[in-house]
N, C-alpha and C positions, 0 to 999 in steps of 0.2 A: 443351604440358601446362599445366593450371591447378592451382595449389596454393592452398588456403585455409588460412592459418595462424591458429591461435587462441592468444592469449596474454592474461595478465591481471595479471602482477606483474613488477616490474623485473628479477629474475633471469631470467625467461623472455624478456624483450626482449634481454638480453645474449646468451642462448643463440641466440635467433632471428637476431640480427645475424650470427652466424657462418654460419648456413645461408643466410640471405638473400643474403649476399655471394657464396656459392657458387652460388646459384640465378640470379643476375643474368645475363641474356643466354641462359639455357638453358631457363627456364620462366617463366610469368606467375604472379606471386604476389600474393595479396590478403590483407592482414593485418587481423584483427579483434582489437581490444583490448576485453576485456570490462569493464574498469574496476574489476576486483576489488580491487586495491590502489591507492588514490589516493596519488600521490607528487608533491610539488611539483617534483621534479626531472624529471618527465615532461612537459617542455615542448618546444617546437620546437628549442631549443638542444640539449637532450639528444639528440634524434634526429639532429641534424646532427653533433654531436661524435662520436657512436657510429657514424655512417655507417649508420644503420638506416633502411630505408624507412618513411615515415610510415604509420600504420595507415589503412586505407580507412574504417574505422568505429571509433568509441569508444562502446561501449554504455552506459557510465556506471553499471554495476551493482555496487554495493558497499554495505556497511553492514547487510545483512540476514543472517539466519541461514544456515548452510551449505545447508540444504534449500531455503529460499526463493531464495537467490541462484543456486544451481545450476539450479533450475527456470526462473528468469527468463533465465538465460544460454542454456539449452537452447532455449527458445522463440525468442530473438533470433538465435542462431546458425543455427537451422533456416531462418529467413527469408533469411539471407545465403547459405546453401547453395542455396536455390531460385533466388536471383538470379544467383549466379556459376556454378553447375553445375560444381563443380571435379572434377578427376580424382583428387585426393588431399586429405584433410584432415590437417593436421599439428599435433600437440600436443606440449607439453613438460612434463616433470616430474610434479607430483603435487598441483596446486591444484584448487580447484573449477572453474576455467576449463578445466583439463585434462580433467576428467571430463565436463563439459558439452559440450565440443567433441567428445570421443570418442563420447558418446551420440548427439549430433546426426548425426555422420557415419554411425554404424552404422544409425540409424533411417532415414536416407535412402539407405542402401546405397552410401555413398561409402567407399572404402578409407581406413582411418585409420592413419597412421604415428605411432608414439609414440617420441619421443626421451627417453632415460633409462628405457627399458623394463627390467623385471627387477629393479629395486631393491626390497629388502625389509629391514625391521628386525624383523618378527615381532610388532609391537605394533599390533593392530587397534583399540586405543583411540584411536589417532591418526588424525584425518581424512585426513591425507596417505597413510597406509598403505592405507586403504580406497580412496582415489582411484587409487593405483598398481595395486592388484590388479584393480579393475574395469576400468580403462582398458586394461590388458594383455589382459584376457579378450576385449575387443571390438575390439582392433586387428588390422590385417592385416599391417603391417610393424613389427616390434618391434626397435628400434634400441638395443642395449645398450651402455653406456659401458665395461663391464669384462667379462672372462671370468666372474667370479663372478656377475654379473647374468644372464648366459646360463645358468649352471648352476642358478640359482634357477628360471628358466623351465622348464628340463628337469625339475627336481624336481617341478614342478607339472603335468607331463604335456604341456607345449606341443609337444614333438617329435612328438606324435601328431596334430597338427592340420595336415593337408596344405595347408589354405587360408591358412596363415600363413607368413611369412618371418621368420626370426630371424637377426640378425647382430650381431657385435661391431664397433663403429665407433670407439670411443674417446669421450672426454668433451669435448663442445663447450665446456665451461667452461675446459678447458686451452687450447684454440684461442684463446678470447677473451682469457684472461690474457696469453698470449704476444703476441698482436696488439696489445693496448691498453696493455701495460706502459710503452711509450715515451710514452704520454700521461699517466702518473701524475703527480699534483701534490698538494702538501700542502693540507690544509684551512686556511682563513684564520683560524686561532686560534693562541694561544700554546701550544706543546707542550713537554714536557720533552725533553731531549736523548736520553735512553734511556727506553723505556717498553714495557709489555705492551699488547696490544690485546684488547678484549673486546666481544662483542655478546650480548645476551639479549633474546629476543622470543617464544619458543615458548609455546604455550598451556599445555603441561603444567607449565611452571614458573610461569607467571603465575596459574594457577588454584589454586596451593598456597601460601598465605601462609608456611608453614614453609619450603618449598623456596626461595621467593624471598628470604626473610630470611637464610637460611643462605648462599645463594649470594652475596648482596651483603655479608654479613659477611666471607665469605672474600675477596672482591675487595678490600674495605677493608683487611683484614689484609695482603694481598699488596702493596697500594699503599703502605702505611705501612712495611712491614718489608723489602720487596724492591725492586722497581722500580714506579714509578707505573703504574696501570692507566688507559689512555685508553679511555673508554666512550662511543661514539656512541649516545646513548640514544633508543630508539624512543619516540614520544609515548605509545603505549598502555602500554608498560612503566612510563614515568614516572607515568602516571595510576593504574595499579594500585598502585605503591609509595606514592603519596600517599594513596590510599584506605585502605591498611593502616597508615598512620602512620609510614612509614619516612622519616626526614629526610635527604634526599640532601645537604643543605647541610653536614652534619657528616661526610660521607664523604671519604676521602682520594683517591678516584678522580677523574680528570680528566674531568668530564662535558662532552661537546660535543654539538652538534646532529647528527642523522643526516647521513652523508656520501654524496657521489656515488660512482659506481663508480670513477672515476679517483682520487678522494681515498682511497677504501678500498684500492685497489691500493698507493698510496703508503704508507699506514699499515702495511699488511701487510709491505711490503718493508723497513720500518724497525723493525718490532716485534721484541721479544726472544722472547716466548712469546705465542701466541694462545689465548684462552679463549673458547669460543663454544658456543651451542646450534644454530648454523646448519649445515646440510649443505653449503651452498656455500662457506662460509668455511673449513670443514675441508679441503676440497680445495685451495682457493686458498692456504692456509697451506703445504700440501705443495708446490705448484707453486713457491712462493717460498722453500723451504727453511726453514720455520719450524715448530718443534715446537708441538703443539696439545693443549690440554686440552678435551675435549668435555663440556659440562655436561649430560650425559644418561646414561641407563643403557643405551642401545643406539644404534647408528648403522647407516645403510644402507651406509656406506662402510667396510666391514669390512677392506678391503685396507690402510687406513691404520693400523688398530689392529694387525693381524697383522705389519705391517712395522716396528712399534715407534716410529713418528713421531707417534702420536696415542694418547691414553689416555682411557678413559671414566671420568669422576670421579663421575657422579651429581650430586646437589645438596646433599649433606651438607657442612657447613663443613670439617670435618677431612679428609674425603676429597678435597675440592678442593685443600686446602693440600698434602696429600701428593702429589697428582698434579702440582701445579705444581712442587714441589721436584724431582720426577723429571724432568719435561720441561725444567726450567731447566738441567739438566746436559747436555742432549742438543744436539749440533750435527751436522748432516748436510749433504751437498752432493748434491742431487738434480739430476743434469745433464740428464736427459732425461724424467723423469716417465712412464716406460713403463707404470706401473701404470694410466695413463689414456689410453693411445694415443700417437700420434706427432705430434699437433698438426694432423692433417688430417681430423678427424672430420666437419667440414662438407662437404668434398668427397665423402667416402665416403657420407654420407647422401644427397646429391643424386644421385650415381651410382646408388644403389639405387632412389631414387624414379623416376628416368628409365628404369630398365629396363623399366617398364611402358608406356613412351611408344609 
């Protein structure tokens, strides 16, 4: 069996590493990297350390609008489909690369398998939510990370589509975190002995000067009055802050360069509380027993909120501070992460793919 895997951002490579490892020796995989997110860490060393097969192609498509980038990806992926003639096209998550890959597969009548199918937050103002919904509609094999994701699909009528297969397989990010935790290492910077960890990068915060200012004012307050906030700062976030006149040099936060996956795992494992607008970091905090404040008004990962280990703060300063105070009191010992499967999502995905062999 031939599998054409489409990825475009670092989190997708981490997820793909899990499935690629399970595919080895069982199917022939061809990886297309769209180039959606340029990352200096995406070097040969990165692939070797992560034990990820090198992409067969890097399309180098980035920097354009969502519409233009998706169109370019669709055209380029279509050419790779014609070359490889795969039995399945495999996509991950909710990026433009996900949507372009799914569209290309559907238009070429290649079955599409979507890892992280069924995730919803109900906010169609987010490009990611649009990508999720459309990708699921044109996929053949919908691989859900949680039972709640499956229920989302049922609520949208997917049980009525006999041409589709739906399955709960668990979260490949849990597989990855458990596999790579032994490789965790600290970033090569001076860090406080105790700290909180924060990431901020989503468009809905960055396009609102008020939300961004209140978020960073809250982080500064926490860093001054509670524990230091270590903030691996995305270059685009830094650019937007500079444009709005926010002086990071006066912040009490410990600003560091973006970290590798292994460095992020180390920071997570040593953090006191995690504050983030990232879907991935919310789950990884849970995997490593860390309470989390999500700097958003909604999340796809509702299981974390309902279980009490994650709280949605929004972006108002006082709400963030209240949420932090609540999570700072929480300590839990998650011994098995059954909310997100048993750590064998990769193998289950491959078994389902190969059922059509």
